[in-house]
C-alpha positions as a Python dict, from the first residue, in 0.01 Angstrom:
ca = {
    (1, 'X'): (0, 0, 0),
    (2, 'X'): (232, 324, 46),
    (3, 'X'): (553, 199, -136),
    (4, 'X'): (328, 121, -443),
    (5, 'X'): (229, 492, -427),
    (6, 'X'): (584, 635, -388),
    (7, 'X'): (708, 379, -666),
    (8, 'X'): (400, 498, -927),
    (9, 'X'): (501, 849, -865),
    (10, 'X'): (854, 827, -926),
    (11, 'X'): (766, 625, -1212),
    (12, 'X'): (553, 965, -1296),
    (13, 'X'): (828, 1196, -1250),
    (14, 'X'): (1098, 979, -1474),
    (15, 'X'): (831, 1003, -1733),
    (16, 'X'): (767, 1375, -1699),
    (17, 'X'): (1140, 1423, -1706),
    (18, 'X'): (1192, 1207, -2035),
    (19, 'X'): (918, 1412, -2192),
    (20, 'X'): (1002, 1744, -2118),
    (21, 'X'): (1390, 1665, -2154),
    (22, 'X'): (1382, 1787, -2561),
    (23, 'X'): (1217, 2090, -2494),
    (24, 'X'): (1465, 2155, -2157),
    (25, 'X'): (1760, 2124, -2399),
    (26, 'X'): (1631, 2335, -2725),
    (27, 'X'): (1573, 2620, -2452),
    (28, 'X'): (1956, 2555, -2329),
    (29, 'X'): (2087, 2570, -2684),
    (30, 'X'): (1933, 2883, -2748),
    (31, 'X'): (2004, 3023, -2417),
    (32, 'X'): (2381, 2987, -2488),
    (33, 'X'): (2375, 3196, -2795),
    (34, 'X'): (2416, 3535, -2817),
    (35, 'X'): (2115, 3679, -2996),
    (36, 'X'): (1972, 3588, -3283),
    (37, 'X'): (2031, 3622, -3661),
    (38, 'X'): (1827, 3843, -3888),
    (39, 'X'): (1683, 3792, -4200),
    (40, 'X'): (1819, 3926, -4504),
    (41, 'X'): (1714, 4051, -4826),
    (42, 'X'): (1762, 3906, -5178),
    (43, 'X'): (1609, 3892, -5539),
    (44, 'X'): (1400, 3597, -5554),
    (45, 'X'): (1654, 3435, -5840),
    (46, 'X'): (1938, 3487, -5578),
    (47, 'X'): (1732, 3329, -5315),
    (48, 'X'): (1597, 3063, -5566),
    (49, 'X'): (1951, 2995, -5651),
    (50, 'X'): (2091, 3013, -5307),
    (51, 'X'): (1833, 2696, -5206),
    (52, 'X'): (1929, 2513, -5471),
    (53, 'X'): (2281, 2546, -5392),
    (54, 'X'): (2186, 2466, -5003),
    (55, 'X'): (2113, 2137, -5174),
    (56, 'X'): (1724, 2205, -5097),
    (57, 'X'): (1472, 2069, -5356),
    (58, 'X'): (1277, 2336, -5543),
    (59, 'X'): (995, 2492, -5457),
    (60, 'X'): (1126, 2703, -5163),
    (61, 'X'): (972, 2485, -4895),
    (62, 'X'): (1081, 2499, -4506),
    (63, 'X'): (884, 2247, -4259),
    (64, 'X'): (889, 2411, -3911),
    (65, 'X'): (1043, 2183, -3664),
    (66, 'X'): (996, 2133, -3310),
    (67, 'X'): (1274, 1988, -3027),
    (68, 'X'): (1036, 1654, -2960),
    (69, 'X'): (1008, 1582, -3349),
    (70, 'X'): (1396, 1618, -3410),
    (71, 'X'): (1449, 1406, -3109),
    (72, 'X'): (1205, 1149, -3253),
    (73, 'X'): (1406, 1164, -3574),
    (74, 'X'): (1685, 1102, -3435),
    (75, 'X'): (1579, 801, -3227),
    (76, 'X'): (1425, 619, -3523),
    (77, 'X'): (1640, 749, -3845),
    (78, 'X'): (1940, 872, -3712),
    (79, 'X'): (1971, 1195, -3867),
    (80, 'X'): (1720, 1318, -4139),
    (81, 'X'): (1670, 1660, -4319),
    (82, 'X'): (1333, 1790, -4348),
    (83, 'X'): (1263, 2071, -4619),
    (84, 'X'): (1407, 2382, -4546),
    (85, 'X'): (1676, 2238, -4241),
    (86, 'X'): (2006, 2226, -4467),
    (87, 'X'): (1954, 2585, -4525),
    (88, 'X'): (1841, 2664, -4204),
    (89, 'X'): (2162, 2468, -4077),
    (90, 'X'): (2387, 2686, -4300),
    (91, 'X'): (2280, 3018, -4123),
    (92, 'X'): (2255, 2834, -3796),
    (93, 'X'): (2590, 2738, -3843),
    (94, 'X'): (2718, 3056, -3965),
    (95, 'X'): (2545, 3299, -3695),
    (96, 'X'): (2690, 3045, -3417),
    (97, 'X'): (3076, 3058, -3516),
    (98, 'X'): (3020, 3418, -3426),
    (99, 'X'): (2811, 3446, -3127),
    (100, 'X'): (2863, 3089, -2958),
    (101, 'X'): (3102, 3117, -2663),
    (102, 'X'): (3167, 2785, -2553),
    (103, 'X'): (3216, 2499, -2827),
    (104, 'X'): (3234, 2109, -2778),
    (105, 'X'): (2898, 1963, -2707),
    (106, 'X'): (2698, 2322, -2705),
    (107, 'X'): (2794, 2339, -3080),
    (108, 'X'): (2562, 2100, -3175),
    (109, 'X'): (2316, 2138, -2903),
    (110, 'X'): (2323, 2508, -2985),
    (111, 'X'): (2294, 2443, -3356),
    (112, 'X'): (2034, 2193, -3371),
    (113, 'X'): (1844, 2490, -3127),
    (114, 'X'): (1928, 2729, -3369),
    (115, 'X'): (1785, 2540, -3685),
    (116, 'X'): (1475, 2404, -3492),
    (117, 'X'): (1426, 2798, -3424),
    (118, 'X'): (1469, 2932, -3759),
    (119, 'X'): (1258, 2714, -3895),
    (120, 'X'): (1005, 2842, -3641),
    (121, 'X'): (1045, 3184, -3729),
    (122, 'X'): (1136, 3239, -4105),
    (123, 'X'): (963, 3141, -4419),
    (124, 'X'): (1169, 2933, -4693),
    (125, 'X'): (1220, 3260, -4861),
    (126, 'X'): (1354, 3465, -4581),
    (127, 'X'): (1597, 3153, -4526),
    (128, 'X'): (1686, 3141, -4919),
    (129, 'X'): (1754, 3496, -4886),
    (130, 'X'): (1979, 3540, -4602),
    (131, 'X'): (2158, 3205, -4760),
    (132, 'X'): (2178, 3425, -5049),
    (133, 'X'): (2256, 3735, -4916),
    (134, 'X'): (2538, 3641, -4657),
    (135, 'X'): (2666, 3373, -4961),
    (136, 'X'): (2625, 3097, -4724),
    (137, 'X'): (2555, 2825, -5008),
    (138, 'X'): (2782, 2753, -5313),
    (139, 'X'): (2732, 2571, -5562),
    (140, 'X'): (2844, 2216, -5557),
    (141, 'X'): (3170, 2109, -5741),
    (142, 'X'): (3113, 1928, -6088),
    (143, 'X'): (3402, 1676, -6123),
}
């Protein structure tokens, strides 16, 4: 009977670790980055133009992400873009290029963590204004 209890306890520990893993990876990814970006101001017209240049559909809208949802999307769909995620990514990429000491796998982990953080803490207007003020999204080239 004691071995059965140990097996159940070990299984529960494994399940808890699996359930906690996305949150732990998110926290570690943010911990690797020095500081957080600050939202910038821009005119509504410039913000809307930057939003479109970031290949986001109008109207301005952002879906807040969380580590568990991102992990489920990766497992189910590979990679899927939610409203505001592309624009948040260009801000995260720019910030991490200047504030992430380590590269390699940490670049991807910290980039994903920063996108989650931005979509949870900034409005769509702040994301669009920052992309516009920093010149992070350029119009698509016509061929």
